[in-house]
GUTOR-810145 format. One record per residue: residue in three letters; residue number from 1; x, y, z of N, C-alpha, C in turn. Coordinates in steps of 0.1 Angstrom, whole numbers. Each point is the difference from the previous one (the first is absolute). Example, Ala and Ser with C-alpha at 12.3 -4.5 7.8 and 13.67 -1.06 7.14 Angstrom:
BEGIN
[node 'ALA' 1 [132 -57 78] [-9 12 0] [9 12 0]]
[node 'SER' 2 [-4 11 -7] [9 11 0] [-8 11 8]]
***
This chain:
BEGIN
[node 'UNK' 1 [101 123 78] [-7 2 -10] [-12 9 3]]
[node 'UNK' 2 [-3 12 5] [-9 4 5] [-15 1 -11]]
[node 'UNK' 3 [7 0 -15] [-11 5 -6] [-5 -10 -10]]
[node 'UNK' 4 [5 -13 4] [0 -15 -5] [-18 -2 2]]
[node 'UNK' 5 [-9 -3 -10] [-16 -3 -1] [-6 -11 -6]]
[node 'UNK' 6 [-9 -4 1] [-9 -8 -10] [-13 9 -6]]
[node 'UNK' 7 [0 -3 -11] [-15 8 -3] [-2 -17 -8]]
[node 'UNK' 8 [-17 0 -1] [-4 -12 -12] [-11 7 -7]]
[node 'UNK' 9 [3 -9 -13] [-11 10 -9] [-9 -11 -11]]
[node 'UNK' 10 [-8 -1 -5] [-7 -6 -11] [-8 2 -10]]
[node 'UNK' 11 [4 -7 -9] [-8 6 -14] [7 12 -6]]
[node 'UNK' 12 [-8 7 -3] [-1 16 -5] [11 4 6]]
[node 'UNK' 13 [-1 1 16] [7 9 7] [17 -2 -3]]
[node 'UNK' 14 [3 -11 -7] [16 -1 -2] [4 7 -9]]
[node 'UNK' 15 [-8 7 -8] [1 7 -14] [13 11 2]]
[node 'UNK' 16 [-2 10 13] [15 8 0] [6 -5 4]]
[node 'UNK' 17 [4 -10 4] [11 -9 5] [8 -9 -13]]
[node 'UNK' 18 [-3 2 -8] [4 -9 -9] [14 1 -6]]
[node 'UNK' 19 [7 15 -3] [7 6 -4] [11 -6 10]]
[node 'UNK' 20 [0 4 11] [4 -6 10] [8 -17 5]]
[node 'UNK' 21 [-10 -3 -2] [-1 -14 -2] [11 -6 -9]]
[node 'UNK' 22 [-6 2 -12] [6 -5 -12] [19 5 -1]]
[node 'UNK' 23 [4 9 6] [10 3 6] [3 -8 8]]
[node 'UNK' 24 [-3 -2 11] [9 -6 9] [-4 -14 -2]]
[node 'UNK' 25 [-9 -7 -6] [3 -14 -4] [14 -6 -11]]
[node 'UNK' 26 [-4 11 -9] [12 -1 -8] [12 0 7]]
[node 'UNK' 27 [6 8 11] [8 3 4] [5 -15 10]]
[node 'UNK' 28 [-9 -9 8] [-1 -9 6] [0 -14 -6]]
[node 'UNK' 29 [-5 1 -8] [1 -10 -14] [13 -5 -4]]
[node 'UNK' 30 [9 13 0] [10 -5 -10] [6 -5 12]]
[node 'UNK' 31 [-2 -6 11] [6 -8 7] [-2 -18 -1]]
[node 'UNK' 32 [9 -3 8] [-4 -17 -5] [-9 -5 10]]
[node 'UNK' 33 [-7 -6 -3] [-3 -9 -9] [-7 4 -10]]
[node 'UNK' 34 [-6 10 -4] [-9 6 -13] [11 7 -8]]
[node 'UNK' 35 [8 7 -3] [10 6 -8] [-5 4 -12]]
[node 'UNK' 36 [-14 9 4] [-6 4 -8] [5 9 -5]]
[node 'UNK' 37 [3 4 -18] [-5 12 -5] [-13 5 -5]]
[node 'UNK' 38 [2 10 9] [-17 4 -5] [-4 13 -3]]
[node 'UNK' 39 [-6 5 -6] [-4 14 -1] [-17 5 3]]
[node 'UNK' 40 [5 11 9] [-13 11 6] [-13 -5 -5]]
[node 'UNK' 41 [-1 2 -14] [-12 -4 -8] [-3 -10 -2]]
[node 'UNK' 42 [5 -14 3] [-7 -9 1] [-6 -3 14]]
[node 'UNK' 43 [13 2 8] [-6 5 17] [-11 3 1]]
[node 'UNK' 44 [-5 14 -2] [-8 4 -2] [-17 -10 -6]]
[node 'UNK' 45 [5 1 -12] [-11 -11 -5] [-1 -13 6]]
[node 'UNK' 46 [7 -7 5] [-4 -12 12] [-4 7 13]]
[node 'UNK' 47 [4 9 9] [-11 6 7] [-11 5 -4]]
[node 'UNK' 48 [-3 6 -9] [-15 -1 -2] [-8 -15 -1]]
[node 'UNK' 49 [1 -11 -1] [-8 -6 6] [-4 -5 17]]
[node 'UNK' 50 [7 3 5] [-3 4 17] [-7 14 -3]]
[node 'UNK' 51 [1 9 -3] [-9 12 -3] [-11 0 -4]]
[node 'UNK' 52 [-3 -10 -7] [-15 -6 -10] [-8 -10 10]]
[node 'UNK' 53 [11 -7 14] [-10 -10 4] [-4 10 13]]
[node 'UNK' 54 [-14 1 5] [-4 4 12] [3 -7 17]]
[node 'UNK' 55 [4 -11 -5] [6 -14 9] [16 3 4]]
[node 'UNK' 56 [7 5 -6] [11 2 -2] [6 9 13]]
[node 'UNK' 57 [14 -4 2] [6 7 14] [15 4 -6]]
[node 'UNK' 58 [1 12 4] [14 5 -3] [6 5 15]]
[node 'UNK' 59 [9 -7 6] [4 2 14] [16 11 -1]]
[node 'UNK' 60 [-2 14 2] [9 8 -4] [9 4 14]]
[node 'UNK' 61 [15 -1 0] [7 4 10] [5 10 -5]]
[node 'UNK' 62 [-1 14 10] [3 9 -4] [11 6 10]]
[node 'UNK' 63 [10 8 -6] [6 8 9] [-1 15 -2]]
[node 'UNK' 64 [-9 10 7] [-1 8 -1] [-10 -1 -14]]
[node 'UNK' 65 [-1 8 -9] [-5 -4 -14] [6 -10 -5]]
[node 'UNK' 66 [10 -5 -1] [6 -8 -10] [-6 -16 1]]
[node 'UNK' 67 [-3 -5 -9] [-3 -15 -1] [15 -5 0]]
[node 'UNK' 68 [1 -5 12] [11 -10 2] [2 -14 -3]]
[node 'UNK' 69 [-20 -9 -1] [3 -11 2] [-17 -2 -6]]
[node 'UNK' 70 [-4 -8 -5] [-13 -4 -4] [-4 -18 -1]]
[node 'UNK' 71 [-13 -1 3] [-3 -15 -1] [-13 2 -6]]
[node 'UNK' 72 [-1 -12 -8] [-13 2 -11] [-9 -15 4]]
[node 'UNK' 73 [-12 3 0] [-7 -12 -4] [-15 2 -3]]
[node 'UNK' 74 [-4 -8 -4] [-15 -4 -11] [-6 -9 0]]
[node 'UNK' 75 [-13 -3 3] [-4 -15 -6] [4 -6 -10]]
[node 'UNK' 76 [1 -15 0] [9 -5 -10] [-11 0 -14]]
[node 'UNK' 77 [-15 3 -2] [-2 3 -9] [1 12 -9]]
[node 'UNK' 78 [6 7 6] [1 8 -4] [14 5 -4]]
[node 'UNK' 79 [12 -10 5] [13 -1 -6] [1 -7 -16]]
[node 'UNK' 80 [11 0 -6] [2 -5 -14] [-4 -17 -3]]
[node 'UNK' 81 [-2 -5 -7] [1 -10 -3] [6 -10 3]]
[node 'UNK' 82 [14 5 1] [11 -10 4] [-1 -8 14]]
[node 'UNK' 83 [-6 13 8] [1 0 14] [-10 -11 2]]
[node 'UNK' 84 [-12 3 -1] [-12 -13 1] [-1 -12 -6]]
[node 'UNK' 85 [10 -2 -10] [3 -13 -8] [2 -10 11]]
[node 'UNK' 86 [6 -5 7] [8 -3 9] [-16 -5 12]]
[node 'UNK' 87 [-6 9 5] [-11 -8 6] [-10 0 -6]]
[node 'UNK' 88 [-5 2 -13] [-7 -5 -8] [2 -13 -4]]
[node 'UNK' 89 [15 -5 -2] [2 -10 -1] [-3 -12 11]]
[node 'UNK' 90 [6 4 10] [-5 -4 14] [-15 -5 5]]
[node 'UNK' 91 [-6 12 -8] [-15 -4 7] [-4 9 10]]
[node 'UNK' 92 [7 12 3] [-3 9 10] [-11 12 -4]]
[node 'UNK' 93 [-8 4 6] [-9 13 -6] [7 10 4]]
[node 'UNK' 94 [4 10 -14] [6 8 0] [-8 12 10]]
[node 'UNK' 95 [-10 1 0] [-8 8 7] [4 -1 15]]
[node 'UNK' 96 [6 -9 5] [4 -8 16] [15 10 4]]
[node 'UNK' 97 [8 4 -13] [15 3 0] [2 16 -2]]
[node 'UNK' 98 [6 3 10] [10 13 0] [12 3 -3]]
[node 'UNK' 99 [2 5 -10] [14 -1 -5] [12 6 2]]
[node 'UNK' 100 [10 0 9] [12 3 2] [4 9 -11]]
[node 'UNK' 101 [3 14 -7] [11 5 -12] [10 0 5]]
[node 'UNK' 102 [4 8 1] [17 5 3] [0 6 12]]
[node 'UNK' 103 [13 0 6] [3 11 14] [19 3 -7]]
[node 'UNK' 104 [-2 15 1] [11 5 0] [3 11 10]]
[node 'UNK' 105 [13 1 2] [3 5 12] [13 7 -1]]
[node 'UNK' 106 [7 12 0] [11 7 0] [7 -5 10]]
[node 'UNK' 107 [16 -8 -7] [5 0 8] [6 4 14]]
[node 'UNK' 108 [1 12 -1] [2 6 10] [-10 -2 17]]
[node 'UNK' 109 [-13 -2 -6] [-13 -2 10] [0 -16 6]]
[node 'UNK' 110 [9 -4 -3] [-3 -21 -2] [7 -2 20]]
[node 'UNK' 111 [-5 -10 2] [1 -8 14] [-5 11 9]]
[node 'UNK' 112 [-11 12 0] [-11 0 9] [-12 -1 3]]
[node 'UNK' 113 [-2 -15 -8] [-14 -7 3] [-12 9 -9]]
[node 'UNK' 114 [4 2 -11] [-8 9 -10] [-7 -12 -12]]
[node 'UNK' 115 [11 -13 3] [-6 -16 -10] [-13 -5 12]]
[node 'UNK' 116 [4 2 6] [-13 -7 11] [-16 14 -1]]
[node 'UNK' 117 [6 9 -3] [-11 9 3] [-2 -1 -17]]
[node 'UNK' 118 [4 -1 -10] [-6 -5 -13] [-12 -8 3]]
[node 'UNK' 119 [9 -13 6] [-14 -14 2] [-8 4 7]]
[node 'UNK' 120 [5 7 14] [-14 1 5] [-12 7 -3]]
[node 'UNK' 121 [4 11 -9] [-10 7 -3] [-9 -5 -14]]
[node 'UNK' 122 [8 -8 -10] [-9 -8 -9] [-8 -15 5]]
[node 'UNK' 123 [8 -2 12] [-11 -15 2] [-11 7 12]]
[node 'UNK' 124 [3 11 5] [-12 7 6] [-13 3 -10]]
[node 'UNK' 125 [4 7 -11] [-6 3 -13] [-9 -8 -7]]
[node 'UNK' 126 [6 -15 3] [-4 -13 -6] [-9 -6 3]]
[node 'UNK' 127 [4 3 16] [-16 -3 11] [-11 4 -1]]
[node 'UNK' 128 [4 10 -1] [-15 11 0] [-3 -1 -12]]
[node 'UNK' 129 [2 -1 -9] [-9 -2 -10] [0 -17 -4]]
[node 'UNK' 130 [2 -9 8] [-9 -11 -3] [10 -12 -6]]
[node 'UNK' 131 [17 7 -4] [5 -12 -7] [5 -11 10]]
[node 'UNK' 132 [0 -12 -3] [3 -10 4] [17 -5 2]]
[node 'UNK' 133 [4 7 -13] [15 -7 -3] [5 12 -6]]
[node 'UNK' 134 [14 4 9] [8 9 -10] [13 -5 1]]
[node 'UNK' 135 [7 5 -15] [10 -9 -6] [5 11 -7]]
[node 'UNK' 136 [16 -6 -6] [4 8 -6] [14 -8 -5]]
[node 'UNK' 137 [6 7 -14] [8 -12 -5] [12 9 0]]
[node 'UNK' 138 [16 -12 3] [12 9 -1] [7 -6 -10]]
[node 'UNK' 139 [11 8 -5] [10 -3 -17] [3 -11 7]]
[node 'UNK' 140 [8 -13 -7] [10 -4 3] [9 1 -11]]
[node 'UNK' 141 [14 -1 8] [11 2 -11] [6 -12 5]]
[node 'UNK' 142 [9 -5 -11] [12 -14 8] [10 8 9]]
[node 'UNK' 143 [2 -9 11] [11 3 10] [17 4 -2]]
[node 'UNK' 144 [1 -3 -15] [14 6 -7] [-6 8 -8]]
[node 'UNK' 145 [-8 12 2] [-2 8 -11] [15 6 6]]
[node 'UNK' 146 [5 8 -13] [12 5 -1] [-7 15 9]]
[node 'UNK' 147 [-10 4 0] [-4 14 10] [-4 0 11]]
[node 'UNK' 148 [0 -11 1] [-4 -5 18] [8 6 8]]
[node 'UNK' 149 [-4 10 9] [12 6 9] [6 -10 13]]
[node 'UNK' 150 [11 -2 4] [1 -7 11] [-4 0 8]]
[node 'UNK' 151 [-8 11 6] [-5 1 11] [-17 -3 5]]
[node 'UNK' 152 [-3 -1 -15] [-13 -5 -2] [-6 -9 10]]
[node 'UNK' 153 [-13 3 8] [-8 -9 10] [-13 -4 -5]]
[node 'UNK' 154 [-4 -11 -5] [-13 0 -9] [-15 3 19]]
[node 'UNK' 155 [-7 1 -11] [-11 4 11] [-10 -6 2]]
[node 'UNK' 156 [6 -13 -4] [-9 -12 5] [-7 -1 15]]
[node 'UNK' 157 [14 2 9] [-5 -4 16] [-8 17 5]]
[node 'UNK' 158 [0 12 -4] [-10 11 -2] [-15 -7 -4]]
[node 'UNK' 159 [2 -5 -7] [-19 -2 -9] [-1 -16 8]]
[node 'UNK' 160 [7 -6 5] [-8 -12 8] [-1 6 13]]
[node 'UNK' 161 [7 7 5] [-4 10 12] [-13 5 3]]
[node 'UNK' 162 [0 3 -15] [-19 11 2] [-9 -13 -4]]
[node 'UNK' 163 [3 -11 0] [-10 -9 -2] [1 -2 -15]]
[node 'UNK' 164 [9 -1 -10] [0 -6 -13] [5 -7 -5]]
[node 'UNK' 165 [-10 -13 -7] [7 -11 -8] [3 2 -13]]
[node 'UNK' 166 [13 -6 -3] [1 -4 -13] [-7 -7 -6]]
[node 'UNK' 167 [-6 1 -12] [-10 -7 -10] [9 -7 -7]]
[node 'UNK' 168 [0 -14 1] [9 -8 -7] [-8 2 -14]]
[node 'UNK' 169 [10 0 -14] [-9 -2 -10] [-5 7 -5]]
[node 'UNK' 170 [-5 19 6] [-7 10 -2] [10 11 -4]]
[node 'UNK' 171 [2 0 -14] [11 11 -7] [-9 2 -11]]
[node 'UNK' 172 [7 16 -3] [-6 9 -10] [12 1 -7]]
[node 'UNK' 173 [0 8 -11] [12 4 -8] [-5 13 -6]]
[node 'UNK' 174 [7 12 3] [-3 15 2] [14 6 -11]]
[node 'UNK' 175 [-2 7 -9] [14 5 -9] [1 14 5]]
[node 'UNK' 176 [17 1 4] [2 13 -1] [18 -2 -8]]
[node 'UNK' 177 [3 17 -1] [12 -1 -7] [10 1 11]]
[node 'UNK' 178 [11 -10 4] [8 3 10] [13 11 -3]]
[node 'UNK' 179 [5 6 9] [11 7 -5] [15 -1 -6]]
[node 'UNK' 180 [-6 7 -10] [13 -3 -9] [-6 -9 -10]]
[node 'UNK' 181 [-10 -5 1] [-6 -8 -15] [-6 6 -5]]
[node 'UNK' 182 [-2 -2 -13] [-10 7 -16] [-13 -4 1]]
[node 'UNK' 183 [1 -13 4] [-21 -7 0] [-2 -3 13]]
[node 'UNK' 184 [-11 -2 -1] [-7 -7 16] [-1 -12 -3]]
[node 'UNK' 185 [3 -6 11] [0 -16 3] [-10 -2 12]]
[node 'UNK' 186 [-6 -15 -1] [-11 -2 8] [10 -3 14]]
[node 'UNK' 187 [-6 5 11] [2 -6 9] [-8 -9 9]]
[node 'UNK' 188 [3 -11 8] [-8 -8 11] [-2 7 10]]
[node 'UNK' 189 [-16 -1 9] [0 4 12] [-7 -10 6]]
[node 'UNK' 190 [3 -3 14] [-3 -6 7] [-11 4 6]]
[node 'UNK' 191 [-12 -7 1] [-13 8 12] [5 -6 18]]
[node 'UNK' 192 [-4 6 6] [-2 0 11] [-10 3 5]]
[node 'UNK' 193 [-8 -7 9] [-13 1 5] [-3 -2 14]]
[node 'UNK' 194 [-10 11 7] [-3 -7 10] [-17 -2 1]]
[node 'UNK' 195 [-8 -9 13] [-13 1 -4] [-4 -8 -11]]
[node 'UNK' 196 [10 -9 -7] [-1 -8 -10] [8 -14 5]]
[node 'UNK' 197 [-10 -10 -1] [8 -10 2] [13 -10 -12]]
[node 'UNK' 198 [7 -6 8] [11 -5 -11] [-7 -11 -10]]
[node 'UNK' 199 [0 -5 -8] [0 -12 -9] [-2 -17 7]]
[node 'UNK' 200 [-9 -5 0] [5 -14 8] [11 -5 2]]
[node 'UNK' 201 [7 -2 -17] [11 -6 -2] [12 9 10]]
[node 'UNK' 202 [-3 11 4] [10 8 10] [1 -4 13]]
[node 'UNK' 203 [-13 -2 7] [-7 0 9] [7 -13 4]]
[node 'UNK' 204 [1 -9 -9] [3 -15 0] [8 -1 3]]
[node 'UNK' 205 [9 8 -7] [19 -3 1] [5 -6 -9]]
[node 'UNK' 206 [-11 6 -14] [3 -6 -11] [12 6 -9]]
[node 'UNK' 207 [9 -2 -8] [3 6 -13] [-8 4 -9]]
***
């Protein structure tokens, strides 16, 4: 893949990429476990949150001039209230937290280390800007969900290898419309963190 390369943009520099990112996100998020029935108009509006933050980051994976992958992040204080709430409830200062949004990658380019590169770039950016904690959340689907692919492997081991811990009890809910559905439903999203200790009950092995 001689033309494959990474670029990073922040804040308003994201604007020229909105259309390409919206299309890619809809394409990838139709897959398990998101099963997302999206629209380009909503995606452009959502991505505007990153353009409006002067300390946001979008890591772009490009094949020539084509966007084939992207990974987003921004200070938690600039994210939606649903993602702030579990940290506020735990008593964590929002200013200390850098929130990793979503990573999307065209299926044809997987298996070449871009997932690690997305984490590398976002963690380095968080360190330069003085954030003590990095975090992301992952949608939770039932193990017996009929759309779950037989070959699907959860990413827990990958995340743990990057130093992230699942934070018991830190769950938010976010709505979207599943493929084939007529209405939005709220989905549980489990938080994982790096640089933030587990609650004492978990450290001591309590349930």
